[in-house]
N, C-alpha and C positions, 0 to 999 in steps of 0.2 A: 460574745456579744459584742465587747468593744471591737474584736477584728472585723466583725460584720459592719459596725458601724462606720469604721475607717474605710473599708472597701466601698461602702455605699457611698460616703463623702467624697472619696476620689472619683467615683464615677460620675457623680452629679456635677463636680467640678469639670471633669474632662468633657462632659456633654456640653456644659456651658461654653468650653473653650473652643469647641467644634463648632457651636452654634454663632459664636462671636464672628468668625469669618466663613461663612457658608459657601462661597464659591471655591476656596481654596481646599475647603474640606470635600465639595463636591469633586474638584478635581483629583485630589487624592484618591477618593473612593472609585473614581472613574479607571483611574490607573490600576487599583487594586482589582477590580472586576475584571478588566481585560487579562491581567496576567494569570488569575485563577481560571478565567474562562477558557484561555487558549491552552493551559496547561491539561486541565481536566478533561478537555474534549478529546485528547489523544488517547487514553485508555478507554474512555467510552467508545470511540470509534474502533480500536481495535479489538475490543471484545464483541462488539456488536458485528462487525465485519466477519471476524473469524467464527461467530456463532452461525451466520449465514453458510459459510463453508462447511462446517460441522453438521447443519442439517442436510446438506447435499450428501455428506458421506454416510450420515446415520440415518436418523428418521424423522421428518417433519411432518406436524399435523398443524393444518390452518396457519401455516408460516411460522410456527414455533416448535423450538427444538425438542425432540424426545431422545433418551436414551435407552438403547435396547440391551438387553442380556437374554442369551438363550442357553441353557443347561441341557446336555444330552446324554443319555446313557443307552448302550446297547448290552443287554443282559445276556452276554455270551457264556458266562459260568453259571449262571442261574443264582447268583449271590443276592440278587435284588428280589424282595418280596415286598408285601402289604406293610409289614412293621418299619421296613426302610423308607419307604413311599411316603409314610406318615410322618416320619421324622423329617425328612427332606422339606415336605409340604410345610411344616411348621417352621422350619428355619427360613425359606423363603418368603413365607408370610408376614411373620412376625419380627424375625431379626434382622432380615435383607434391608427393609427401608431405613433403620437406624443406622445400619452399617455404611449404606451409601450415602444417606443423607440427603436424599431427593424424594419427593412426594411419588407415591406408586401411581402410575396413570392407567395401567391395563395389565391383567395377569393373564396367563394361558398356560394350559397342561393338556397334554395328550398322552396316551397310552395305547399302543398297539401290540398284537399277538404276532406270532410268526404266521408264515402262510399256511393256508388249508385249501385243500380242495373242495369244491362245492358240487354236491350232486342233489339232483331231484329226490323227492321222497316216493312220489308215486310214479308207477311206470307208465310209458307211454307219452307223457307231457312233453319231453323233449327228445323223444326216440330213444335210444339205448341206453339203460340205467348206468352202464358202465362208461358213457362218454362224460368227460368231466366239463362241467360249465365254465369253468376258469379258476383261477388262483386269488384268493381273497383273504384278508385278515380280519379279525374282529378287534375292535377298538371303541375309544371313547374320547370325547373332545370336550372340555370344560367350558361351561355356558354356550353350550351348541345351539340351545334354542332360541338364544336371543339374535343370532346372527344369520339364521336360515329360515327360510319359509318353505311350508310344505306344498309342493305341487300336488300331492294326492295322498289320501289316507290319514293317519293320525300318528300322535307321538308315542313312542314305546311306553308300555307300563313298566313299572319297577319290578325287577325280578327276584323272587323269594327263592334262593337255592333250596331251601328245605322242601319246598312244595315242587321242584323238578320243573319240567316242562320245556318247550323250545323257548330260546332266547329271541325277544322281539327286537329286530334290527330295522334301521333305515339304509336305504341305497340311493344314490347320488342320481339325479335326472339323466347324466350322460350314459351311467351303467345301466341304468333301466332301459334305456334306449337301444344299448347295444346288445345286452343279453336276454332282452324281452322279459324281465322281471314283472310281475303281476302282484298287486296288493292280495294278502292273505295266503299266499303260497308258502308252503314249508319246504326246507331245504335240510341237508346234512353236510356238516364240514367235517372231513376225514384229514387227519394228518398224514395219512399214507394213502395206499390203495384200498378199495372197499373192504377187503377181507381181513382190516386191521381190527384189533381188539375194540370192543365197545367202549372203553374208557376213551380212546381217542377220537370218539365221535361226539358232534356238537349239534344238536338239532337247533335250528334257527327258523325263524319266520319273519317275512317282510311285511311290515305294516305301514310304511310310508315311503314317499319319494321325496327327496329335497334338492333344493338349489340354493346357493349364497344369495343373500341381499345384496352385498356389497364385495365383488371379489377382491377390491382393491384396498379394503379395510385392512388397518394395522393388525385387527385381531387374528387374519389368516397369516400367522407365523410361518406356517407351511402351506405352500400354494392349495386351494381348493381341489385341485386336481389330484393331489396326492390321497385325497379321501374318496376317489372314485374307486378305488381298490379295497376300501374297509367298510366293513358291514358295521354301522354305527349303534352304539347302544348309549344309554345315559351312564354318565361317570359312576354314579353311585351303583348302579345294577352291574356293570362291567368288574368293578373292584370286588364288589360281593360275591359274584361269581367265580373271579380268579382266585380270591382267598381260600375258597373251597377246594382248590387243587394245588396245595402246598408242594407237591412232588413235580409240578409243572410250571415253575416260576420261570423257567427259561423259556418256556413256550409261550405264556400268557403275559409275562411282563418283559416282552422281547425288546421292544422300543418304547423307551420314555423321554419325554421331552418337556422342559419348563421354559416359558417365555415370560419376560418381564420388562415392562416399558415405563421409564420413569421419565417425569416432567423437568425437562432441562431449560424451562423458560429463565429462571434466575440463575442459569448456570454462569460462573464467573471462573477467571484462570485461578483465583484464590481458592476455589472449592474443589478444583481437581485433584489436587494432592489428597484430600480427605477420601474423595470418590475413590480414587485408585488404592489407597489403603485400605478402605473398607471392602472393596471388590477382592483384594488378595485375601482378607481374613476369610471372607463368604466362601471363596474357593477353596480354602484349606479345610473349612468345616465341612462344607458338602463333600469333599473329596474323603473325609474321615468316614462319611455316613455310606456312601457310594463310590468305592475306589475307581470304578471304571466310567464315572462321569466325565464328559468332556465339555469343552466349551467353544462352539463353533461360530458363535456370535457374541462379542465383548467389544465395548467401546475403549479399551484401555489404550491401544495404539494411537487411535483418533483423539482422545482426550489427551494424551501426553503430548502429540504434535500440535494440539490446540494451545496447550499450556506454554509450549516453548515459543511458537509462533507470536502468541499476544505480548508475551514478555519480550522477545527481540524486536517485534515491529515497533512497540511501546518505545523501546529504548532508542532504536534506531530514528524515529521520528522525532523523539525529545531532542535526542543529541544534534540533529540538523536543524531542529527549530528552537534550540538554545540559545544563540544569539537574538532572536526576537524577543525571548523571555526576559533575558538580560537587558534588552533594551527597555523593555516595559518597567522593569525594576529600576532601571536608571531615571525613568521619567517620574516614578514614586519618590527616589531620591530627591530628584530635583525639586517638586512640589513641596515635599517636606521640607528642605532646606529653606523654601522662600517663607513656608508658615513658620519655621522656627526662627528665622530672621524677623519676623514682624512681631513674634511673642518674645523677643531678647529683654525688652523693655519690662515686660510683665514678669519674667522670671527674674530678672535683676531685683525688682520690688519684693517680690516673695521671698527671695534670698536674703534680703535686708530685712524681712520681718521674722525671721527665725526659721524657714523651711531649709532642711538640709539637702544636700544634692541628691541622695537617695530619693527624698521625696518627690522631688522634681522629676527625676526620671522615671519614677514609679507613675507619676501623673501622666506622664507623656505615654508611657507604656500602656496605660489603661486605655487612653484615648486611640492609641494604634489598634488594640485589640478590638475595640469596639467596631472600628471601621473594618477590620480583618473579617470580624464575624458577619458584618453585614454584606461584605463582599463575596466572602465564602460561599452564603447562602445563594446570593443571586448569580456568582459565577457557576456554582451547580445547577443552578435552573436553566442557564442560557448554554451549558456546556452541550446538552443533547442538540440544541439547534445548530451549533457549530460542527457537531458529528455529523448530523445530516447534509449540512453544507459541503462538508469533506467528502462524503460519499456520492455527492452529486458533481464532483468535479472530473472534468474530462482532462482539461491541460489548466495551466496556470492561467488563472481569472476566467477560465471557460467552464461552464457547466452544461450539464445534460440531465435530462431525465431519467431515473432509475427506479426499479421496483423500491419502494419505502424500505428503509432500514429501521430495525427496532433499537434505536439508541436510549440507553438510560444510565442512570447513576450506578456505578459501581464500586465497591470498596477501594480498588486502587486508584480510582479518581478522587475519592475523597481523602485518600492519604498523600497524593502529591498536591491536591489543593491545600491541604494543611501545611505542608511543606513549603509550598510557595507563599501562603499567608504568613507563615512564622517569618520566613526571609524578609519579606516585605515590611513586616512589622518592625524587624530588627534595623532594616535600612531606613524606615521613616524615624526611629526613634535616634539614630546616631546623630543628626545634627543638633538635637536638645542636649546631647552630652557635653558638647565643647561651651554650650551657652548656660548650662545649669550651674556653672562655678562661678558666673558673673556676679559683681555687686553693681550698684547703682553707679557708682564711680567708673568701675573698669567698664561697664557699658558705655558709659558717654565717651569714653577714651576711645574704645573701638569706633564707635559711630562717628567720630569726629572725621577720622580718616583711616580707612582699611589699608594699611600698611604689610601686614603680614601676608606672606605667600599661602596659597592653598595647601592643604594638608598633601595631596599627592604630588605637589612640587617639591615640598620639603622633604618627603620620604623617597623622592624618585621612583615613584610609581610607574611613570611613562617609560623610564629606562628599563626597568625591571619587565615590564609587559612586551617592550621592543626586543628584549633578550629571548623572551618565551616564545614571541612569533617567530623570531628567526631561528630557534631550534626546532620548532614544529614545521617551518618551510624546509629546513635540512632534511627532516626526516621524510617529508613528503617528496622532494625531488629525489631522495635516495631510493624512493620505490616501494620499501618495505611497508611504510606507515599505512598504504591505502590498499593493502592487498584484500581486505574484507569486501570491497566492491567488485573482484573478479572471481566470480564463479562461488562466491562464500568462503574462499580460503582466507587463512589469517582470522584475528579476531577483532571486533570492535573495540574490544576493553584493552588490547595490547598497549595501545598508546592512544588513550582518549583524548589528548591535547590536540591531535591533528583535525578533530572535528570542529574544535572552536577556535583553531589558529587564525582563519580570515578573519573572525571577529576580534580576537587579541590584537592582530594586526592593525585592523582598522581603529581600535580603541588607543592603541599605542600612538598611531600616528595623529590621532586627534588631539591628545594630550600634548605631544610634542608640538603640534600647531597651534595650541593655546598659549604655550610659551612664547611664541612669536608674533601673536596678533597684536599685543600692545604695541611693540615697535612699529607693526604695519600702520596702526592708526597714528603712533606718535608722528611717522613720517608724512601721514595724510593731513595731521594738523598742521604741520610746518607748511604744506603747499596751501592749505585752506586759509591760513592766516595772512596770505598775500592777496586774497580775495576781497573785493568792496563789501560783499555780503558777510553779516556777522553769523548767521544761522549754521553754515558748513563748519565754520571753525568751532562754535560751540559744541555741536555734535560729534566731532572727531576729538575733540579735548575731552569731552566727557567719556567717550569710548575708551581714550587712552588711559585716563586716571581711573576708572571703575572697572577694570577688567574682571575683577574678582566678582562683580555682581551679574555679569552677562555672560560669564564663561559656561555657565551651565545649560543655559538656553542653547549657545552657540554648540555646546558640545552635543546636545540632543539633536540640533538641527542637522550637522554633519553627519551624526551616526544615522539618523532616520532615512535621511536622502541617500547616503551611501549603502545602507544595509537593504533600504528598498531596492535601488539598482542593481546590488550584489544579488539578492532574493530572485528578483525578476530575470535577471541574466541567467541565473543558474537554471531556473526552471524552462527558460526558452532554449538554452544551451543543451539541456538534457532531453527536451523534446524533440529538437533539431536531430540530435545524435541517434536518437530511437529511429526516427524516420530514414535517415541515411544509412543507418545499420541494417535495417530490414531490407531497404533497396539494395545496398549491397550483397546482402544474401540471396535475393531472389534475382536481381538484375533488371527488372522493369515492373510496371504496374502489376503484371501477371507473368508467370513462368509455367510454359506447358512441357511436362516431361513427355517426349516423344518416343514411341517404341523404335527399337532396332529394326534394321532391315535385313533379310536373309536372301542371298544369291541362291537362285534355282540351281545352278550348276554345283555350288559347294554342297547344298543339301544332298543332292544325289551321290556326290562323290565321298559324303561323309568328311568333309573338312570343318574348317572352323565356320560358324554360322552366326555369331554375333558380331556385328559391324558396329554397333551404337556406341556412344560415348558416355563417358561419366560413370560407367558402371550402374546405369539406370536400367537398362532393358536386356532381355534375354531372347534367344531364338525362339524358345517355346510359347512366347506371347505372341508371335506373329504367324496370320494365317497364311500358311506355305502354299496354298493355291494362289494367291494373288502377289506374293514378295516376290518382286524381281528387280533386278538392277535398274535403276533410275526409275522404280515405281512411286518413289515420294510424291505426295501432293504438294504442289507447287505452293510456297508459303503466300503467295499472293491471294489464293483462295480464302485464305483465312479473313482477309478483309470483307468477303461477303458475309461474315457473321455480324448480327447486331451488336453494336458497342464497340468493336474492335476498330481501333483508328489506324494503327500501325502494327507491322509484325516484322521480325527477323529470326531467321533459324541461325543455330550455331552449334558447334561441337565443342566440349571441353573435355578433354582427357590428358592423360600422363604420357611423357615423352621423355625420350635418353638423348642427352647431347654431350658429345665427346669434345672436349677442348684442352690442349695442352697435354695429351696423353691420358687424360682420365675421363670417366664418364659421368653424369650429373643427370639426376632426376627432377624433371620439371614439369609444368603444366602449360599445354596448349590451348588456346581459346581460337578457333577458327570460326569466324562469322561472316555473315553476309554484309559487306562493308557499306553496299549501297542503301540498305535498310537500318543498319545499327543505330545511327545517329538519332535517328526517329524515335527509338524505343528505349535504348540503354540508359540506364542511370550512370551520370559522368558526371564528377565535381571538377572544378578548375585545379585541383592540387593534384588529380590523379596522372596529369601528364603535362609537358611543357606547352602543349597547344590543345585547343579544343578537340573534341573527338571527330567533327567533321573534317579538321584539317588533317588529322592522324590518318583518317579512312582515305582521304585523298591521297596520302603517300602510299599507300597500299594500292591505290588505283593506277598510279605511275609505274609501279612494278608489281605484276600480279604474282610474283614469288616473293613480294616483301614480307619481312615480318618486324614486329616491333618487340623489344625486349626490355626488360627492366634495367635501369642504369647500374645496378649493383653488380649485376651480372657481366654486363658490358665491361665494366671496370676490370673485374676479377679475371676475365676471359682474355682481356688485351684486345679485344675486338673493337672495330671503329664501325661508323656508317658507311655502307656499302661494302662490307666483307661478306663473304660467303658463310652459311652456317647449316651443317648437316644435322638433322635429329632424325630420330626413328621412334615413330609411333607405337605404342603398345599393342596396338590393333593392327599394325601395318604388315604382319606376317614376315618380319625380317627385312621390309623394304625401307630404305632411307630416302627421305624426301629433303631436297636441297632448298634453302632459304637465302634471301640477301637483306641484311640488315637495313632497314631505312628510317630507323627512328627510335624513340624510347617511349616508354609508358611506366609509370612508377606504380600504379595500382589499377586494378580492372575488377568489376563486380564478380562474385563468386569464387575469386581466386585469394586464399589467405596466406599469410606468411610463411606458413609451415609447407605450402604447396610451391614455393618460389624455387627457382627462376621462372619467370613469368614471360609467356611468348603469345602474340596476338598476330594472327595471320588471316589470309583470304579463304573463306571456305571452298569457293569455287576452284581454287589452285589446288588445296589439298586433295580435294575429291577427285580432281582431274589426274594427279600423280598417283593416287592409290588404285583408280579404275573403279570405285565403287562408291555410292552415296553414303554420306556421312549425316548424323543426325545425332540428336539428345536432348536439346533443349528449343523451344520457340518462345521468344520474348514478345510480349504483347504490350502495346499502349492502347488503354480502353478509356472510355468516358466515364464520369464519374459513378453515374448509375449501374454499371455493368457489373451482373453478379457470376462470380466463378461457376456456378452449377449452369446458369443459362449460357455462358462463354463456352463450357465444356460440350454441351449438348449440340450447340451449333457447329463446333469443330467435328465433333463426331458425324454430323450430318453431312459435312464437307468431304468426309472421307479421311479424315486425320485419325492415326492410331497412337492414343496416348494412355499414359499411366495415371496421371492426374493433373490437378491444376493448382499452383500455389499464388495466393494472392497477397502482395505485399500490404494493401491497404487493410485486409482483414486481420493480419497478422498485428500491424500497428495498434488497431483498434483493440485486439485482445489484449496486447501489452499496456495498453494504456487504462485498461480495466483491472489490472493487479492491485491488489490490497494496499500493498506498500507504496506503490506509485500514486495511487488515488488519494491516500491518507496524507503522504508527503506534500503533493501538489496542492491538495485542500488546505492542508495547514500553512503552506507558504503562501497560499493566497489569502488566507483570513489574516496572517500576520502582516501581509504587505498593506492590507486596508488597514489594520490596527495600528501599524507604526506611522503612516500617514496622518491618520486622524490625532494621534498623540502628539505628532510634531506640530501641528495646528493648534492644538490645546496648548502645548508648552509654551509656544510663542504668544498667545493670547493671555496666559497667565503671567507671563513675565512681563508682558508690556503694561498690562492693565495695574498689576501691582506695583510695577516700577513708576508708573505715573502717580499712583496715590502715594506713594513713599516721598516723592519728589514734590508734593503740593505746596509745601513752604518754599521751596525753592522757587517754583515757578511764580507765587505770588510774589516774592522779591524781585524776580525777573521782570514782572509786570509793572511793580513799582517803579524801577529803573528805566522804564519806558518802551519795552518790548510790547508788541501787541500780541493779541491772543493767536493771530495767524503765524506771527514768527514763532511763538512758543509751540504751537501745532507743528509747524514746519521742523523745529529743531528735534523735537520728539519723535515725530515721523521719520526724520533723516537717521537718526539713532537707529531706530528699528529696521530701516531699508539697508542700512549699512551692516547690520547684523544678518539680518535675511539674506541678502545678496551673497555675503561672504560664506553663509552656512550653506547655500544651495551651490554654489560653485565649488567650495571645498568638498561637500558631499558627493558630488557628481563626478569630481577628479578622482576621488578618494575610491567610489565605488567601481569606477573603471579600472583603477589599477589594482584593486584587489581581484576584480574579474580576471585579468590579464595575468596575475601571479598564480591564483589558486585553480580556477576553473578548469584549465587543461588537465588537470590531474584528478577531477571528479568523474572519471569514465567508467561506466558500469557495464558489466559484462557477465554473461552466464558460464563463460569458459574461464580457465586459469591464467590466460594471456590477455594482454590488451587487444580489444576487439578492432576490428577495421570497418570504415576509414577512421582515421583518427579525429578526437573531437575538435570542431572548430567553436571558438568561443563566439557567441552571439550577445552583444550589449543591447539591452533590452531599452533603448532610447524611446520606442514606442510606447512603453508603459510607464517610465519615469514622469511624464508628464502629467499623469494622474496624481502623482505626489505633488509636482509643481502647482496644480490646479488647487488642490486641498490648500497649500501653503498660500496661494493666492486668495482664495476665500477668507482665510483667517487676516490677511491683510486688509481686505475690505471691511471685515468686522472690525478690525483694528481702527480704521480710519473713520468709521462710524462711531466707535466708542470713544475715541479722542475728542471727537467734535461735541460729544454730549458731556464729557468730564469738562471740557474746557468752558463749555456754555455754563457751567454750574460753578466756576472759579470765581471767587470773591476775593479781591486783592486784600482788603484791609481785615478779614478774618483769618487768611493764611498768614499775614504778617503777626496780628495779635497771637495766634496759635504758636508761631515760633517763638515769640518772646516770652510766652508762658513756659514753654517747653525749656527753654535755654536761662531763662532767669533764674 
């Protein structure tokens, strides 16, 4: 009881402390909510997005996930009978739901006999009695009556084996139409020919014709068409009849299948392990009953992939978003330090009245936990909204409409939320640790003048972080640390430091910068002291002497602006690289794979008939009746197709080049030089000159060829030299070229295909004596669809294999789950850090003004007007603000130049082409500037209101009371 009283007393006191400074408490809560909200949204999003993929792979009912199982046995040995069926039924009905751990949505069961021949009973109905009407099975389907309706007739009556008689069966509408079955007709099913023994004869009577109510229902785990060949009875009748034939179990229990559909609405990655373990146990028990049972439909592989994907994507997104989360925690620490500094006097009084250090820390801890509890609840409620925002992200700060995603709170989100909450609580308590030991005397000594350096300077944290950043950068430059971005090779966890190296670098630079800031303001104060106006001198002098007070807000401003610029630039750079990689792969807006051309003379002589390039066409695809030399449809005809603006034909193929006595394999791109500049994707770093200029060089010399500089250097050739090469399709002929220039890169040709050669298509065609084809690059308008373009080209007579659309590929890549989530998280983090930077400036400025209320009263008494006081205060804030913006922008640009070139993502195991070009997102950073500008306007208005309430004599009297 005493412990409860103590806890309750501390809780009430902690609440009173929080209420005594509501704005700081609200600011601290806002930071905690943002930290929790951003963190918990990641596992919520990855769970929901991967559940959507799982629905596509498994079963979806009303946009909710269902987990299917199917167990099947073919009774080839006759070991399955009614007793085994009953045990298996009990196992699947009563034990399986507990083992799987999911609610059972639907169950299905079917049993079939082996095939029988069906014969009429009465002679003359279908002609000769010996004519078999077809091969049919007897069988049953559980709950059949609920999912079909009778087209004609009635439901079969229950069969009593002791009474004998014909088995009443139903036939499908399809079977009845094909075989001409009539209601009430009797038939005999024979296992063999008509002369078989009577025991193999089964009399049946058709009493009804059925069709499915909903053929697409999940009930039909075997398609309804399967039962066109089954004469259906009720399950109880069939099993009662089959149980009377114990010697024929292999015949009447020939095929058995169970189907179970479990509700996966609440499935999370955490539950997958239990489901997989339960599935293994269930299979083991079922196999013990029915050794021949098989598992044609099981979610194990899909669930395992789901679990791995969720965990890997969550880790990857949190790793890339870790700097944003750390920045939010820095904001929490900043607000907590301001609150702690305002409570130092209170703590000193409590310490002097007998409170121990532990009691004071415990008091701060209770207050922090209260805020964390509130923030965790609100953050978990807001997390699904952030997850949906991430789902609707198309690119950085660009959103699009998608089918709604069921984002909900999952156990993993609660765990990471608790982790961040605990970290935030610890961070918010730390400032009180240094104040808990203060007495009244030591408090006033500290307040008189802050002489001690910040703890991070005393322990050289900035130097330590700089060393860590240097090591991380070394690992990145060496190339091994970022292998996980290339085709999934390597491991994200082999060296996790590399993912946070950019932020560690930025933090180290900021802390080192804060060491120099007082010197900057000291130099400024010397200069402003020469001015006739007193206000600039007072402002710079204050900034020089009180660096400890504004270092927190300056650090947050620099980090916020720098990280915002780095985040936006990373997103824009990756987005641009995606577009450029795709266009490099395709070559233009669209690429048409044109079929090869077969010469009539060669077909008649049995010679080589495939003359197409790039290994994309074969002679068998070409209409021999119309394939003639020079029969290619002119590429100009493509312009008649609506949506096509420009078109160029090219050949891409392998060649052999002999230089210095050795032969080398390379790649030749022969194109229509006149049309290529209008369609081809070409970047400024691909060649020493624009593509149009390079094509003009080919125009001057029709036999000209552009080669890559590395080949030119290795071969010892120079511009103007002759170069002989043999095309793989040239049938031994050698084509002579003249080197007219260099080209470093060209679309569709990757480093493993080098050396690279670019030449005139017309010249190569002329030298070989037959037309070359392979690809047609198209420049199309924004609304052109590849299907419509393909139809139009076919109508113009072009023979082609298919059309590749770079724009569709980019859109598809932008819809990848990890990319969507990462860009969504970066967008949300960008907005959050921008708002927190505004909030930090406001909190610092307004609390700073209140702390200096007495000082401003004294300055007013000494003759300074309220306008001068306001100007001095705003000059301080403008100095901090302008320095923070300038330093943050410079730091962000520096980090981008250092680190972003290594953030190249590829599906292959080598760095993709073209190389990544860093794009500094200056078009987005203005949004952060705008938010800070809004905070400045609010600050000006707030300062005016505070000055309006300033009463000089009250301030002086308050100061004398505090110091007296």
